[in-house]
N, C-alpha and C positions, 0 to 999 in steps of 0.2 A: 541193164545199164541203157540198152536203147531206147527202153521205154521211160528211162529216168531222162535219159534225153528231149525227148520228144514233150513232155512234159514242159519242160524248162524251158521248150522253144515255143510251147502255148503262152505260158508265163512270161515272155519275154515281148510276144507280140502286142500284151494290154500295158505296158510298162510304158511311163511318162519317155518323151523325149528329151526332159531336162536335166536327166539325171546323170551323176557326177560319173558312174561307171555305166559303160555302152553295153549292149547287148551282144555286141560281138565282142566284150570282155568277160563277159559269163559265158559265152560260148565258149571262148578262148579255156579259159580258169577249168571249167567241166570236162574239155579235154583234156587240161592236164591230172588232174586229179583223177579221170579215169587211167589215163595210161601211166603215172605214177602207183596207181593200185593196182593194176597189173604186173607192173615187177615185183613190188612190195610180197604180193600173194605169191610169187615166184619164190622168193627170199623168205619172206615170214606170214604161212596162210593165218596165223592168230591174231597176231599185229593186223594185217589186213581186215582183216572180219571186224576186229573191233574198231579200225577209222569206218571201213563201210558200217558199223550200225550206230557211230556217229553221224554217218551221213547221211543215213535215215532219219533218225532221229530229225535233221536242223529241214529236210525235206517237209515233214508233218511238221513241224512249227509256225505257224502263220506270221509270225514275227520274223523268222527267216526267208519266208518266198512272199513278204508285202511287195517288197519292191527291188531293185535290181540292186543297188545298193546293197540291201541284208543281203541279196543273194551272192554277189561279190565276197564279204568278207565272209560269207560263209563258207566260199570256197578257200579263200583264203587261208580262215584257220583251219581246214583241212590241211591243205596245201602245206601249213605250219606244222600239221602235226604228225605228216609224213616228214618231214621234213625232219621232224627231231628223233625218229624211230630208225633213220639210217644210218 
């Protein structure tokens, strides 16, 4: 997870300043996903693994990491997925 956050930070450093979603929002969403995944892992490891696999797939999708807005949407989708599980 720390490696992922480092990668996100590097991508954010190259993001345009005019994006509707800010770099700080992406960082906050990443932390939210991380915290919720930890909680979910304690409750339901199988579901947590499924969400983690979706996160890995999103990270490797060039469209999902092409802009700050795309990364925000990706995190929003993951947060919604986790909220459905609870």
